[in-house]
C-alpha positions as CSV (number, residue, x, y, z in Angstrom):
1,X,20.0,14.7,3.4
2,X,20.5,12.2,6.2
3,X,17.6,10.8,8.1
4,X,18.0,9.6,11.7
5,X,15.9,6.9,13.3
6,X,13.5,9.3,15.0
7,X,12.8,11.1,11.7
8,X,12.4,7.7,9.9
9,X,10.0,6.5,12.5
10,X,7.9,9.6,12.2
11,X,7.8,9.3,8.4
12,X,7.0,5.6,8.5
13,X,4.1,6.4,10.9
14,X,2.8,9.1,8.6
15,X,2.9,6.8,5.5
16,X,1.3,3.9,7.4
17,X,-1.5,6.2,8.6
18,X,-2.1,7.4,5.0
19,X,-1.9,3.8,3.7
20,X,-4.5,2.6,6.1
21,X,-7.0,5.0,4.5
22,X,-7.4,3.3,1.2
23,X,-7.2,6.5,-1.0
24,X,-5.1,7.0,-4.1
25,X,-2.4,8.6,-1.9
26,X,-2.8,5.7,0.5
27,X,-2.0,3.3,-2.3
28,X,1.2,5.2,-3.0
29,X,2.1,5.3,0.7
30,X,1.5,1.5,0.9
31,X,3.9,1.0,-2.0
32,X,6.5,3.1,-0.2
33,X,6.4,1.4,3.2
34,X,5.8,-2.2,1.8
35,X,8.7,-1.8,-0.6
36,X,10.9,-0.6,2.3
37,X,9.6,-3.6,4.3
38,X,10.1,-6.2,1.6
39,X,11.3,-5.0,-1.8
40,X,11.2,-8.5,-3.3
41,X,7.5,-8.8,-2.9
42,X,6.4,-5.1,-3.1
43,X,7.8,-2.6,-5.5
44,X,7.2,1.1,-5.7
45,X,6.0,2.6,-8.9
46,X,8.0,5.8,-8.9
47,X,5.6,7.6,-11.3
48,X,2.9,7.1,-8.7
49,X,4.8,9.4,-6.3
50,X,3.3,12.3,-8.2
51,X,-0.1,11.5,-6.6
52,X,1.2,12.6,-3.2
53,X,0.8,16.1,-1.9
54,X,4.1,17.9,-0.9
55,X,4.0,16.9,2.8
56,X,3.4,13.2,2.1
57,X,5.9,13.2,-0.8
58,X,8.5,14.5,1.7
59,X,7.6,11.8,4.2
60,X,7.8,9.1,1.5
61,X,11.3,10.4,0.6
62,X,12.3,10.3,4.2
63,X,11.1,6.6,4.4
64,X,13.3,5.8,1.4
65,X,16.3,7.7,2.7
66,X,15.7,6.5,6.3
67,X,15.6,2.9,5.2
68,X,19.1,3.4,3.7
69,X,20.5,5.6,6.5
70,X,19.3,3.5,9.4
71,X,19.4,0.1,7.9
72,X,16.2,-0.6,9.8
73,X,13.1,-2.2,8.3
74,X,10.1,0.1,8.8
75,X,8.1,-2.3,10.9
76,X,10.9,-2.2,13.5
77,X,10.4,1.5,14.2
78,X,6.7,1.2,15.0
79,X,5.0,-0.1,18.1
80,X,3.3,-3.4,17.2
81,X,5.0,-2.9,13.8
82,X,4.8,-6.5,12.7
83,X,1.0,-6.6,13.3
84,X,0.6,-3.2,11.6
85,X,2.5,-4.4,8.5
86,X,0.5,-7.7,8.4
87,X,-2.6,-5.6,8.2
88,X,-1.1,-3.5,5.4
89,X,-0.1,-6.6,3.5
90,X,-3.6,-7.9,3.7
91,X,-5.2,-4.5,2.9
92,X,-2.9,-4.0,-0.1
93,X,-2.5,-7.5,-1.3
94,X,-3.1,-6.3,-4.9
95,X,0.3,-4.5,-4.7
96,X,2.1,-7.8,-4.3
97,X,4.3,-8.5,-7.4
98,X,2.2,-11.5,-8.2
99,X,-0.9,-9.3,-8.5
100,X,0.6,-6.2,-10.1
101,X,0.3,-7.6,-13.6
102,X,-3.4,-8.0,-13.2
103,X,-6.1,-5.4,-13.6
104,X,-9.0,-4.3,-11.5
105,X,-11.9,-6.7,-11.8
106,X,-14.5,-5.1,-14.0
107,X,-17.4,-6.8,-12.1
108,X,-16.5,-5.3,-8.7
109,X,-14.4,-2.3,-9.8
110,X,-11.4,-3.8,-8.0
111,X,-13.1,-3.7,-4.6
112,X,-13.5,-7.5,-4.2
113,X,-17.1,-7.0,-3.2
114,X,-20.3,-6.6,-5.2
115,X,-22.9,-4.1,-4.0
116,X,-26.5,-4.0,-5.0
117,X,-26.0,-0.2,-5.2
118,X,-23.1,2.1,-4.6
119,X,-24.5,3.5,-1.3
120,X,-24.4,0.0,0.3
121,X,-21.9,-0.6,3.0
122,X,-22.1,-4.4,3.0
123,X,-21.3,-6.3,-0.2
124,X,-20.9,-9.9,-1.2
125,X,-17.6,-11.3,-2.4
126,X,-17.2,-11.0,-6.1
127,X,-17.3,-14.4,-7.8
128,X,-15.3,-13.3,-10.8
129,X,-12.2,-12.4,-8.9
130,X,-12.9,-14.5,-5.7
131,X,-13.0,-11.3,-3.7
132,X,-9.5,-10.3,-4.6
133,X,-10.4,-7.3,-6.8
134,X,-7.9,-8.3,-9.4
135,X,-8.1,-10.5,-12.5
136,X,-5.6,-11.6,-15.1
137,X,-5.6,-9.3,-18.1
138,X,-6.3,-12.2,-20.4
139,X,-9.5,-13.0,-18.4
140,X,-10.8,-9.5,-18.2
């Protein structure tokens, strides 16, 4: 299978849209596009690909193949791509290799915010993890 630039751009856009949602599939999509963007700082857990439905799995595979076939970084095929990827890096900072060895903070359940009850929309930053949602396994 060869992926051209147009197909690559479409697959990147699909994965970015999914990643911006914050679901389990979004976490996998973020791993795919961030790894294609900067594989040194973000790495894809291949086993997580099983969390995608067929359509999103196919798009993820097109991103991987398209990165190889086109030689283009994913942000370069999107309008305002650098800004979009800065947002993804911020949203999914827990996927950075420095954070991957940590576990979700038990105080805030990995959200970085503490809520008085689960129906609240506004929370306060968690003091245990400094709002990052992740803590060292030795401190958990």
